[in-house]
Each structure stands twice: as structure tokens, then as C-alpha cells.
N, C-alpha and C positions, 0 to 999 in steps of 0.2 A: 295325562289321564284326567287330572282335575279340571283343566281348561277345556276338556272335550276332545282333545287330540291324543293320539297315542293308543296303546293297547287297551282292551276292554278291562273293566275291573275284575271280571271273573278270571281272566288270564293272569292278571297281576296277583290275585289271591292264590291261584294255583301255583305260580312260580314261587311265591313266598312260602307256601306250605311244603314245597319240595327242597327248601334250603336245608343244609346239614345242621345237626343240633349243636355244632360248634361255631355257628356263624354269629356275627355281631347282631343281626336282627333278632335271632332267637335269644341272645344274651340280654338285649334291651327289653324284650318281652318278659324275660324271667326276673328282671329287677335291676339291671344296670350293667355297666361295662365290666364289673368285676367277675361276671359270669362268662365272659368271652373265652372260648376255648374249653369250657367245661361241658363236654358232651356226656352221654350216658356211660361211655367207657371210662372217662376220668372219674366220675362219681363212683363207679364200681371199684376202681383201683383204690380210691380213698377209703371206701368201706372195707375192702379186703385188708388194707394196711392196718386199719383200726381193729379189725377182727383178729389178725395175727398178733398184734401188740397185746390185746386183751388176753388172748390164749397164752402168750408167752408169760405175761404177768401172773396168770392164774395157775399155771403149771410149774412155774419156777420155784426152786427151793431157796428162798432168800434167808439170809441170816440178818435178822433185824428188819428194817423197813425196806420195802422194794424201791428201786430207783424210779424216778419220774420219767416216763417216756411220753414225749409230746404227741398229740393227735395230729393227723394229717391236716395241713392248713386248707380250709375251705373258704370260698367267698361268702360273705354275709350280706343278706338283703338289707337295704336301708330300712330302719324302723320308722313307722309312721308316728306322727305327733299324737300324743294322747288326746282323745276327744275329737280328732279330725275324722270326718266321715268322707265317703266317696261322693262324687258329683252325681246329681240326679240327671235324668234324661232332659228335663226342662232346662237345667243349668247348661248342659252341653249344647242343646239346641240354641239357647240364647247366645252362648259364646261363639258358635260357628256361624250364626246368621247375622252377626254384626258386620257391617261394611259401610 
């Protein structure tokens, strides 16, 4: 596609848009490989687990301190360096026009 051969860019974008939400392409767009396999259903299961855990802790009759119940492990997006801003359009154009 980049060299002028292959499918049209519109077709490639259409095919990418139809990928499932658990695909690696979607994970990389969301922030990294740690999101691979994390579709909408998995996020909902994690939220449901946390809601049930919170409800159990709130309605339980504990003697003394309530036990610590861990949260469902979720992938964390990498943090940006402080003070680092995104690239401007001019910087992107300069980067890709070098050859």
C-alpha cells in the first residue's frame, strides 16, 4: 500500500476498523501490548468483580477490621514523561518527509 501497490487505503482502514476489540492492533492503539485480549467484555467482568467485592465489604458484618480483598488486575497505560508534549503536525511532516 505504501509503495503504491496492494489494496487501497480506504479498504485497509475499513478492515482495521472491523477488527475485534481484543486484537493486537486495537491493544496497541489503546496504549500497548498489555491491553491485548482486553475487550469490552473483559473490562465489564473486571468492573463486576470490583462491584461485587465492594458490595460484599459494605454489607459484611466484620468483627474488627475487614479483610483486604484485592482489586481485579487491570493493564496500566504507560505514563508519559512530565513536561513531554505530543508532536506537532510540522514535526510529523518533517519526520516522514526525510529520505
